C-alpha positions as CSV (number, residue, x, y, z in Angstrom):
1,M,7.8,-62.9,-151.4
2,K,6.9,-59.5,-149.8
3,K,5.9,-59.3,-146.2
4,L,2.2,-59.8,-145.7
5,V,0.0,-57.0,-144.4
6,Y,-2.1,-57.9,-141.4
7,D,-4.1,-55.9,-138.9
8,I,-3.3,-56.2,-135.2
9,R,-5.8,-59.0,-134.6
10,N,-4.3,-61.2,-137.4
11,R,-0.7,-60.3,-136.3
12,K,-1.5,-61.7,-132.8
13,R,-3.1,-64.7,-134.3
14,A,-0.2,-65.4,-136.7
15,S,2.4,-64.9,-133.9
16,T,0.5,-67.5,-131.8
17,L,0.4,-70.0,-134.7
18,L,4.2,-69.6,-135.4
19,A,4.9,-70.1,-131.7
20,L,2.9,-73.3,-131.8
21,A,4.8,-74.4,-134.9
22,S,8.0,-73.8,-133.1
23,T,6.9,-76.1,-130.3
24,E,5.9,-78.8,-132.8
25,I,9.3,-78.5,-134.6
26,G,11.1,-79.1,-131.3
27,A,8.9,-82.2,-130.7
28,V,9.7,-83.6,-134.1
29,E,13.4,-83.2,-133.6
30,T,13.2,-85.1,-130.2
31,L,11.1,-87.9,-131.7
32,L,13.3,-88.4,-134.7
33,N,16.4,-88.6,-132.5
34,K,14.6,-91.2,-130.4
35,G,13.5,-93.2,-133.5
36,L,9.8,-92.6,-132.8
37,Y,9.0,-92.1,-136.5
38,R,5.2,-92.7,-136.5
39,E,4.8,-90.2,-133.6
40,A,7.1,-87.7,-135.5
41,V,4.7,-87.7,-138.5
42,V,1.9,-86.2,-136.4
43,H,4.0,-83.4,-135.1
44,L,5.5,-82.8,-138.6
45,Y,2.1,-82.3,-140.0
46,F,0.8,-80.1,-137.2
47,A,3.9,-77.9,-137.5
48,S,3.1,-77.5,-141.2
49,F,-0.6,-76.9,-140.4
50,Y,0.3,-74.0,-138.0
51,I,2.8,-72.5,-140.4
52,S,0.4,-72.6,-143.4
53,S,-2.4,-71.2,-141.2
54,S,-0.1,-68.3,-140.2
55,L,0.3,-67.4,-143.9
56,L,-3.5,-67.5,-144.4
57,C,-4.8,-65.4,-141.4
58,H,-6.2,-62.9,-143.9
59,R,-8.2,-65.6,-145.8
60,L,-9.4,-68.0,-143.2
61,P,-11.6,-67.9,-140.0
62,S,-10.0,-68.3,-136.6
63,N,-10.3,-72.1,-136.3
64,P,-10.2,-73.5,-139.9
65,S,-10.4,-77.2,-140.6
66,H,-7.4,-79.1,-141.9
67,K,-9.1,-79.5,-145.2
68,A,-9.8,-75.8,-145.5
69,V,-6.1,-74.9,-144.8
70,E,-4.9,-77.3,-147.4
71,K,-7.4,-76.0,-150.0
72,A,-6.5,-72.4,-149.2
73,I,-2.7,-72.8,-149.4
74,H,-3.2,-74.1,-153.0
75,Q,-5.7,-71.5,-154.0
76,V,-3.9,-68.5,-152.5
77,Y,-0.3,-69.4,-153.2
78,G,-0.3,-72.2,-155.7
79,R,0.2,-69.9,-158.7
80,T,2.4,-67.4,-157.0
81,R,6.0,-67.7,-158.2
82,A,7.2,-65.9,-155.1
83,F,5.9,-68.7,-152.9
84,P,8.1,-71.8,-153.1
85,G,5.9,-74.6,-154.5
86,R,7.9,-77.2,-152.4
87,Y,6.3,-75.9,-149.3
88,I,2.8,-76.4,-150.7
89,D,3.8,-79.9,-151.8
90,L,5.2,-80.5,-148.3
91,H,2.0,-79.5,-146.6
92,S,-0.1,-81.8,-148.8
93,R,2.3,-84.7,-148.4
94,L,2.4,-84.4,-144.6
95,H,-1.3,-84.1,-144.4
96,E,-1.8,-87.3,-146.4
97,L,1.0,-89.1,-144.5
98,R,-0.6,-88.1,-141.2
99,K,-4.0,-89.5,-142.3
100,E,-2.3,-92.8,-143.4
101,I,-0.5,-93.1,-140.0
102,N,-3.7,-92.3,-138.0
103,Y,-6.3,-94.3,-140.0
104,R,-4.8,-96.7,-142.6
105,S,-1.2,-97.7,-142.3
106,V,0.5,-100.0,-139.8
107,H,4.0,-99.5,-141.4
108,T,6.7,-97.3,-140.0
109,P,7.6,-94.3,-142.3
110,E,11.0,-94.3,-143.9
111,P,13.4,-92.4,-141.5
112,S,15.5,-90.8,-144.3
113,K,12.4,-89.3,-145.9
114,L,11.1,-88.0,-142.6
115,R,14.4,-86.3,-142.0
116,K,14.3,-84.7,-145.4
117,D,10.8,-83.5,-144.8
118,F,12.0,-82.1,-141.4
119,D,14.7,-80.1,-143.2
120,Y,12.0,-78.7,-145.6
121,L,9.8,-78.0,-142.7
122,T,12.4,-75.9,-140.8
123,A,13.1,-74.0,-144.0
124,Y,9.3,-73.4,-144.4
125,F,9.2,-72.1,-140.8
126,T,12.1,-69.7,-141.6
127,F,10.3,-68.5,-144.7
128,A,7.1,-67.8,-142.8
129,R,9.0,-66.0,-140.0
130,R,10.3,-63.7,-142.7
131,V,7.0,-62.8,-144.4
132,V,4.5,-63.0,-141.6
133,P,4.2,-59.8,-139.6
134,E,4.4,-60.7,-136.0
135,V,3.9,-58.8,-132.8
136,G,7.2,-57.3,-131.7
137,Y,8.4,-56.2,-128.2
138,D,8.2,-52.6,-129.2
139,E,4.4,-53.0,-129.8
140,I,4.0,-54.9,-126.5
141,L,5.8,-52.1,-124.6
142,R,3.7,-49.4,-126.3
143,S,0.6,-51.2,-125.3
144,I,1.7,-51.5,-121.7
145,S,2.7,-47.8,-121.6
146,G,-0.7,-46.9,-123.2
147,D,-2.5,-48.8,-120.4
148,N,-0.4,-47.1,-117.7
149,P,0.3,-43.6,-119.1
150,K,1.2,-41.9,-115.8
151,K,2.9,-44.9,-114.2
152,V,5.5,-46.0,-116.8
153,M,8.3,-43.6,-116.4
154,D,11.1,-45.6,-118.2
155,F,11.7,-48.9,-119.8
156,S,15.1,-50.6,-119.6
157,I,17.0,-53.5,-121.1
158,D,20.0,-55.4,-119.9
159,I,22.7,-56.9,-122.1
160,Y,24.0,-59.9,-120.2
161,C,25.4,-63.4,-120.4
162,P,22.5,-66.0,-120.2
163,K,24.8,-68.7,-118.8
164,T,24.8,-67.0,-115.5
165,Y,22.9,-64.2,-113.7
166,A,25.8,-63.1,-111.5
167,H,29.5,-62.0,-111.7
168,H,29.5,-61.2,-115.4
169,T,29.4,-57.9,-117.3
170,R,25.9,-56.5,-117.3
171,F,25.0,-53.4,-119.3
172,T,21.8,-51.5,-118.6
173,I,20.1,-49.0,-121.0
174,W,17.2,-46.8,-119.8
175,F,14.8,-45.0,-122.1
176,P,11.5,-43.2,-121.7
177,P,8.5,-44.8,-123.6
178,F,8.4,-42.1,-126.3
179,Y,11.8,-43.4,-127.6
180,L,10.0,-46.5,-128.8
181,D,8.9,-44.3,-131.8
182,V,12.6,-43.5,-132.4
183,F,14.4,-46.8,-132.3
184,N,13.8,-50.6,-132.3
185,T,14.7,-52.3,-129.1
186,R,16.3,-55.3,-130.9
187,K,18.5,-52.9,-132.9
188,L,19.4,-51.1,-129.7
189,A,20.4,-54.4,-128.2
190,A,22.5,-55.2,-131.3
191,Y,24.4,-51.9,-131.1
192,S,24.9,-52.4,-127.4
193,K,26.4,-55.9,-127.9
194,E,28.8,-54.2,-130.4
195,V,29.9,-51.8,-127.7
196,L,30.7,-54.8,-125.5
197,R,32.7,-56.4,-128.3
198,K,34.7,-53.3,-128.8
199,L,35.4,-53.2,-125.1
200,R,36.7,-56.7,-125.4
201,V,34.2,-58.3,-123.0
202,R,34.9,-62.0,-123.2
203,K,32.4,-64.0,-125.4
204,S,30.2,-61.0,-126.0
205,D,28.7,-62.9,-129.0
206,E,27.0,-65.1,-126.4
207,Y,25.3,-62.2,-124.7
208,V,21.5,-61.4,-125.1
209,A,19.2,-58.5,-124.3
210,G,16.5,-58.8,-121.7
211,L,13.6,-56.6,-120.8
212,N,13.6,-55.5,-117.2
213,S,10.7,-55.3,-114.8
214,K,11.7,-51.9,-113.3
215,L,9.9,-48.9,-114.8
216,D,11.5,-46.0,-113.1
217,Q,15.2,-45.1,-112.7
218,Y,14.5,-43.3,-109.5
219,G,11.7,-45.3,-107.9
220,D,10.3,-48.8,-107.4
221,K,7.7,-49.4,-110.1
222,H,7.7,-52.8,-111.7
223,L,5.9,-55.2,-114.1
224,L,5.3,-58.7,-112.9
225,M,7.7,-61.0,-114.8
226,F,8.5,-64.7,-114.5
227,D,9.5,-67.8,-116.4
228,I,7.0,-70.7,-117.0
229,D,8.2,-74.2,-118.0
230,S,4.8,-75.3,-119.5
231,V,1.3,-74.0,-120.2
232,D,-2.1,-75.7,-120.2
233,A,-5.7,-74.6,-119.8
234,E,-5.4,-74.3,-116.0
235,V,-2.2,-72.2,-116.2
236,E,-3.8,-69.9,-118.9
237,A,-6.9,-69.4,-116.7
238,T,-4.6,-68.3,-113.8
239,L,-2.6,-65.9,-116.1
240,N,-5.8,-64.5,-117.5
241,R,-6.8,-63.4,-114.0
242,M,-3.5,-61.6,-113.7
243,G,-3.6,-59.9,-117.1
244,G,-0.5,-59.8,-119.3
245,I,1.4,-61.2,-122.3
246,L,2.7,-64.7,-122.7
247,I,5.8,-65.0,-124.8
248,K,7.3,-68.3,-126.2
249,S,11.0,-68.6,-125.5
250,G,12.4,-71.8,-126.8
251,R,11.0,-74.7,-124.8
252,G,9.4,-72.5,-122.2
253,F,7.5,-69.3,-121.8
254,H,7.8,-65.8,-120.3
255,F,5.0,-63.9,-118.7
256,V,4.9,-60.1,-118.6
257,G,2.2,-58.5,-116.6
258,R,0.2,-55.6,-117.9
259,H,-0.4,-53.8,-114.6
260,V,2.2,-51.6,-112.8
261,I,3.1,-52.7,-109.3
262,E,4.1,-49.6,-107.2
263,G,6.6,-50.1,-104.5
264,R,9.3,-52.7,-103.8
265,K,7.3,-54.3,-101.0
266,D,4.3,-55.0,-103.2
267,W,6.6,-56.3,-106.0
268,V,8.3,-58.7,-103.7
269,K,4.9,-59.8,-102.3
270,A,3.6,-60.4,-105.9
271,L,6.7,-62.6,-106.8
272,L,6.4,-64.6,-103.6
273,S,2.7,-65.2,-104.2
274,I,3.7,-66.8,-107.6
275,L,5.9,-69.3,-105.7
276,R,2.9,-70.2,-103.5
277,N,0.3,-70.3,-106.2
278,P,-1.2,-73.8,-106.4
279,V,-1.3,-73.8,-110.2
280,L,2.0,-72.0,-111.0
281,K,4.3,-73.1,-108.2
282,T,5.4,-76.3,-109.9
283,R,5.6,-74.7,-113.4
284,V,7.6,-71.5,-112.8
285,D,11.4,-71.2,-112.7
286,R,12.0,-70.7,-109.0
287,S,15.6,-69.7,-109.4
288,H,14.7,-66.9,-111.8
289,I,12.4,-65.4,-109.2
290,Q,14.9,-65.8,-106.4
291,I,17.7,-64.1,-108.3
292,S,15.2,-61.4,-109.4
293,L,14.5,-60.7,-105.7
294,K,18.2,-60.6,-104.9
295,R,19.0,-58.3,-107.8
296,G,16.0,-56.0,-107.2
297,Y,14.4,-56.5,-110.6
298,S,13.4,-59.2,-113.1
299,T,14.8,-59.7,-116.6
300,L,13.3,-61.7,-119.4
301,R,15.3,-62.4,-122.6
302,I,14.1,-60.7,-125.8
303,T,16.9,-61.5,-128.3
304,S,18.9,-64.6,-129.3
305,S,22.6,-65.5,-129.4
306,K,24.6,-68.6,-130.4
307,I,23.9,-70.2,-127.0
308,K,20.2,-69.1,-126.9
309,P,19.3,-69.6,-130.6
310,V,15.5,-69.2,-130.4
311,T,14.2,-65.6,-130.4
312,P,11.3,-65.1,-128.0
313,Q,8.0,-64.3,-129.7
314,F,4.6,-63.2,-128.8
315,F,2.3,-66.1,-128.0
316,K,-0.9,-64.9,-126.3
317,E,-2.4,-61.9,-124.6
318,F,-4.5,-62.0,-121.5
């Protein structure tokens, strides 16, 4: 099936839906491993609901009903050979099973069937990631540069080992914003990792690329960046006042501010204020902020590797 064509609004919406699906898939795996099969059914279905919704952004309103999504997935893709029918059947089966668990059945679902459905679900997610146009890092950086045309002098990415922040090879690449129209940052990261491999850096296949907060090779201009363990309505309201982009990264989230902070003193002050914020202080990764202050800039991962298998993806814009 060819990649879908979405406008920017629907790409943002689809990226959010796939990020939600990723969270549900993680929950299913945990629940199945714990033998909590009835609970797993609900998360199996919601993962399918988000995946199917991401494939229907061009056909459905912003908050469609569960019935509307099931009807649309049959109508839009039911007769398309390029769309695997097993995924449509999976969605219908999980929808019905979820209704039975919630309203009618007292029986525990058969574990072997749930695990088979989980395998189908992960394949469905992979299929959707391939055909749904998401919001990439290049687009995020173009947007930030466009909002701050005279303040963003350079962007930079680091290639580093995610096991540790210190005493490992760390490769930094600087580029002015107009180079975003020349190359893709993830391709640049892949080529850079190949350089490390040829230089025989140990376990270079475990390395990842990260976007840096520093926006000027010769000065101290930064974006506010930090890790968040979990997000709820109160956290989102706080981030909304700051303005920025929330990115799903495995089990947690990254936050990248939209506004340029000029001067190291103000950047340090901004990070320390996050550690004191009554809403964020128990949710953020304090060690990430502390090592950022020590290094002189923050880094947030943008690619995956064998020890960080989940590729960070756009979740929400504030």
